[in-house]
C-alpha positions as CSV (number, residue, x, y, z in Angstrom):
1,V,14.9,12.6,4.5
2,W,16.3,9.4,5.9
3,R,15.0,10.1,9.4
4,E,11.6,11.0,8.0
5,C,11.4,7.8,6.0
6,L,12.2,5.7,9.1
7,M,9.5,7.5,11.1
8,Q,6.9,7.1,8.3
9,G,7.6,3.4,8.0
10,V,8.8,3.6,4.4
11,G,12.5,3.3,4.8
12,S,12.9,0.1,2.8
13,L,10.8,1.4,-0.1
14,A,12.3,4.8,-0.2
15,F,15.9,3.6,-0.3
16,S,15.4,0.4,-2.3
17,S,17.2,1.9,-5.3
18,Y,19.5,4.2,-3.4
19,K,23.0,3.7,-5.0
20,T,26.2,5.5,-4.0
21,D,29.8,4.8,-3.5
22,D,29.8,7.0,-0.4
23,C,30.8,4.9,2.6
24,G,30.5,7.8,5.0
25,E,28.8,7.7,8.4
26,T,25.3,8.5,7.1
27,F,25.3,5.9,4.4
28,G,26.6,3.3,6.9
29,L,23.7,4.1,9.2
30,I,21.3,3.8,6.3
31,K,22.7,0.3,5.3
32,K,22.5,-0.9,8.9
33,A,19.0,0.3,9.4
34,L,17.9,-1.3,6.1
35,K,19.4,-4.6,7.1
36,N,17.6,-4.4,10.5
37,R,14.4,-3.5,8.8
38,L,14.7,-6.5,6.4
39,I,15.2,-8.8,9.3
40,V,12.0,-7.4,10.9
41,N,10.1,-7.7,7.6
42,M,11.2,-11.3,7.2
43,S,10.2,-12.1,10.8
44,V,6.7,-10.6,10.4
45,N,6.2,-12.3,7.1
46,S,7.1,-15.6,8.8
47,S,4.6,-14.8,11.6
48,H,1.8,-14.4,8.9
49,A,2.7,-17.9,7.6
50,F,2.7,-19.3,11.2
51,L,-0.7,-17.9,11.8
52,H,-2.1,-19.4,8.6
53,R,-0.9,-22.9,9.7
54,L,-2.3,-22.4,13.2
55,M,-5.7,-21.3,12.0
56,T,-6.1,-23.8,9.1
57,E,-4.9,-26.8,11.2
58,N,-7.6,-26.0,13.7
59,A,-10.3,-25.3,11.1
60,V,-10.7,-21.6,12.0
61,E,-11.8,-19.2,9.3
62,Y,-9.8,-16.0,9.1
63,V,-8.5,-13.3,6.8
64,I,-5.4,-11.1,7.1
65,L,-6.1,-7.4,7.4
66,K,-3.5,-5.2,5.6
67,G,0.0,-6.6,6.4
68,C,1.1,-9.2,3.9
69,V,-2.0,-8.6,1.8
70,S,-1.1,-5.0,1.3
71,A,2.5,-6.1,0.6
72,S,1.3,-8.4,-2.2
73,F,0.3,-5.4,-4.3
74,Y,3.9,-3.9,-4.2
75,P,6.3,-4.7,-7.0
76,D,8.5,-6.2,-4.3
77,P,6.5,-7.3,-1.3
78,M,9.6,-7.2,0.9
79,L,9.9,-3.5,0.5
80,R,6.6,-3.0,2.4
81,D,7.8,-2.4,6.0
82,M,5.8,-4.6,8.3
83,G,4.3,-4.1,11.8
84,D,1.8,-6.3,13.6
85,V,-0.1,-9.3,12.3
86,D,-3.8,-8.2,12.1
87,F,-6.4,-10.8,11.4
88,L,-10.1,-11.1,11.4
89,V,-12.2,-14.2,12.4
90,P,-16.0,-14.6,12.4
91,P,-17.8,-14.1,15.8
92,E,-18.4,-17.8,16.3
93,Y,-14.6,-18.5,16.1
94,Q,-13.4,-15.7,18.3
95,E,-13.2,-17.7,21.5
96,K,-11.6,-20.7,19.7
97,A,-9.0,-18.5,18.0
98,S,-8.1,-17.0,21.4
99,D,-7.8,-20.4,23.1
100,I,-5.5,-21.6,20.3
101,L,-3.2,-18.7,20.7
102,L,-3.1,-19.1,24.5
103,S,-2.5,-22.8,24.2
104,H,0.6,-22.1,22.0
105,G,2.1,-19.8,24.7
106,F,0.8,-16.4,23.6
107,V,-0.1,-14.0,26.3
108,R,-3.1,-11.7,26.1
109,S,-2.1,-8.1,26.4
110,H,-4.0,-5.8,28.8
111,E,-4.2,-3.1,26.1
112,N,-7.8,-1.9,25.8
113,H,-9.0,-1.8,22.1
114,G,-12.6,-1.7,21.1
115,F,-12.2,-3.9,18.0
116,H,-9.3,-6.3,18.6
117,T,-7.4,-8.2,21.3
118,V,-3.6,-8.3,21.3
119,F,-1.6,-11.6,21.8
120,E,2.2,-11.6,22.1
121,K,5.0,-14.2,22.3
122,D,8.7,-14.1,21.4
123,G,8.5,-10.9,19.5
124,M,5.3,-11.9,17.6
125,R,2.3,-9.6,18.0
126,F,-1.0,-10.9,16.8
127,E,-4.1,-8.6,16.8
128,L,-7.3,-10.7,16.8
129,H,-10.0,-8.5,15.3
130,R,-13.7,-8.6,15.9
131,E,-14.2,-6.3,13.0
132,P,-11.9,-4.2,10.7
133,S,-10.7,-1.2,12.6
134,G,-12.2,2.3,12.1
135,I,-15.8,1.6,11.2
136,P,-17.9,4.5,12.6
137,D,-20.9,4.0,14.8
138,S,-23.3,5.6,12.3
139,A,-25.7,4.8,9.4
140,A,-22.7,4.7,7.0
141,G,-20.8,2.4,9.4
142,R,-23.8,0.0,9.5
143,R,-23.7,-0.1,5.7
144,V,-19.9,-0.7,5.8
145,R,-20.5,-3.6,8.1
146,E,-23.1,-5.0,5.6
147,Y,-20.4,-4.9,2.9
148,F,-18.2,-7.0,5.2
149,D,-20.9,-9.6,5.8
150,D,-19.5,-11.8,3.0
151,I,-15.8,-11.2,3.6
152,F,-15.1,-14.8,4.5
153,E,-17.1,-16.3,1.7
154,R,-15.3,-14.1,-0.9
155,S,-11.8,-14.6,0.6
156,S,-9.1,-16.7,-1.1
157,V,-5.7,-18.2,-0.3
158,I,-2.8,-16.3,-1.9
159,E,0.8,-17.5,-2.1
160,T,3.6,-15.5,-0.7
161,S,7.4,-16.2,-0.5
162,F,6.8,-17.4,3.1
163,G,3.8,-19.5,2.5
164,P,0.0,-19.2,1.9
165,L,-2.4,-17.0,3.7
166,C,-6.1,-16.1,3.6
167,A,-6.7,-12.8,2.0
168,P,-10.0,-10.8,1.6
169,S,-11.3,-10.0,-1.9
170,V,-9.8,-7.0,-3.6
171,F,-13.0,-5.0,-2.9
172,H,-12.9,-5.9,0.8
173,H,-9.2,-5.1,1.0
174,G,-9.7,-1.7,-0.7
175,L,-12.5,-0.9,1.7
176,I,-10.4,-2.0,4.7
177,L,-7.6,0.4,3.5
178,L,-10.0,3.3,3.1
179,V,-11.8,2.9,6.4
180,H,-8.6,2.4,8.3
181,S,-7.0,5.4,6.6
182,A,-10.0,7.7,7.3
183,H,-10.0,6.5,10.9
184,H,-6.3,7.5,11.3
185,L,-6.7,10.8,9.4
186,T,-9.5,11.9,11.8
187,G,-7.8,10.4,14.9
188,E,-4.1,9.9,15.9
189,G,-2.8,10.6,12.4
190,L,-2.3,9.3,8.9
191,G,1.2,8.1,7.9
192,L,3.0,7.9,4.5
193,R,2.9,4.1,4.6
194,H,-0.9,4.3,4.6
195,I,-0.7,6.4,1.4
196,C,1.9,4.1,-0.2
197,D,-0.4,1.1,0.5
198,W,-3.2,2.8,-1.3
199,A,-0.9,3.8,-4.2
200,A,0.3,0.2,-4.7
201,F,-3.3,-1.1,-4.4
202,E,-5.2,1.3,-6.7
203,N,-2.4,1.4,-9.3
204,S,-2.9,-2.4,-9.8
205,F,-6.3,-1.7,-11.5
206,D,-7.4,-0.4,-14.9
207,E,-9.3,2.8,-14.3
208,S,-12.6,1.5,-15.6
209,E,-12.2,-1.7,-13.5
210,F,-11.6,0.4,-10.3
211,V,-14.6,2.7,-10.9
212,S,-16.9,-0.3,-11.7
213,L,-15.8,-2.1,-8.5
214,F,-15.7,0.8,-6.1
215,K,-17.6,4.0,-7.0
216,E,-21.2,3.1,-6.3
217,K,-20.5,1.4,-3.0
218,L,-18.0,4.0,-1.8
219,E,-20.5,6.8,-2.6
220,S,-23.1,5.0,-0.5
221,V,-20.9,5.1,2.6
222,G,-19.3,8.6,2.0
223,L,-15.8,7.4,1.0
224,W,-15.7,8.0,-2.7
225,N,-14.4,11.5,-2.4
226,F,-11.7,10.4,0.1
227,A,-10.7,7.6,-2.4
228,C,-10.4,10.2,-5.1
229,V,-8.3,12.5,-3.0
230,L,-5.9,9.7,-1.9
231,T,-5.6,8.6,-5.6
232,K,-4.8,12.1,-6.7
233,I,-2.1,12.4,-4.0
234,C,-0.6,9.1,-5.3
235,A,-0.6,10.3,-8.9
236,D,0.7,13.8,-8.2
237,Y,3.3,13.0,-5.6
238,L,4.1,9.2,-5.7
239,G,4.3,8.5,-9.4
240,A,1.1,6.4,-9.7
241,D,-1.0,6.4,-12.8
242,K,-3.1,9.5,-13.3
243,R,-6.8,8.8,-13.2
244,G,-9.6,10.6,-14.8
245,F,-12.1,9.9,-12.0
246,C,-10.0,11.9,-9.5
247,A,-9.1,14.8,-11.8
248,D,-11.5,17.1,-10.0
249,A,-10.3,16.2,-6.5
250,D,-9.4,19.3,-4.5
251,G,-5.6,19.8,-5.0
252,Q,-5.4,22.1,-2.0
253,L,-7.0,19.4,0.2
254,C,-4.4,16.9,-1.2
255,R,-1.6,19.3,-0.2
256,E,-3.1,19.8,3.3
257,I,-3.4,16.1,3.9
258,L,0.3,15.6,3.0
259,S,1.2,18.6,5.1
260,D,-0.6,16.9,8.0
261,V,1.3,13.6,7.3
262,F,4.6,15.3,7.6
263,S,3.9,17.8,10.3
264,G,2.1,15.2,12.5
265,G,4.3,12.3,11.8
266,N,3.3,8.6,11.5
267,F,0.4,8.0,13.8
268,G,0.8,11.6,15.0
269,Q,4.1,10.8,16.7
270,K,5.5,14.4,16.1
271,N,2.4,16.2,17.4
272,S,0.4,14.6,20.1
273,D,-2.1,17.5,20.0
274,R,-2.9,17.3,16.3
């Protein structure tokens, strides 16, 4: 269980209330790993705050994608294990944002990504996005892009323990999570952290509020059924509130998605042929 939690990127969350007097080898390894994970989480949170200062001081519009925004929906944000700092800037600010990072000693990675450029320095890894990841090249994808047209106008500054940051609206954040998760499910693989992010997010709404905000628009892009399936997984397996709108979601499909999460591993690490 412990090894699986580490692989799935949910070690801090899974063992946050783990209490035992056992000081044996396994428990010692768990405590050491949790301490190291906390250090990483604090470092990445600080990197989000650094990015905010860098962009705002240079008058560059931006919003954080997932990361600390996802963490803000958790009961304790520090329990959300962090990775890279993903952020989105408007097309007219792409070159300026890139120049700012380079002028502060960041190095552009040679990794080839269609929707973002990677910059690295002293353990910090920033992914400068041209658009949220996972939007398909299709009629539905074009409609998703239209929904993102006002993402900067509807963004707001939220406070975190490490400082302020610019976050998308709750609608845009939910759409980002779903598009990103669907992209991973049909690609390299969906991880348990993706599902936990969705659980923390959707469980923050009243049911009627969630349906009013999301149903019509998600149906128009073919993501409502996926949202219902994820929500049912969260209720049946992660203790989130049960929702009437997902009562008819296919239970077998829910089980198969979870089976894929655990057999494939986070980002498909266990099975490169999935």
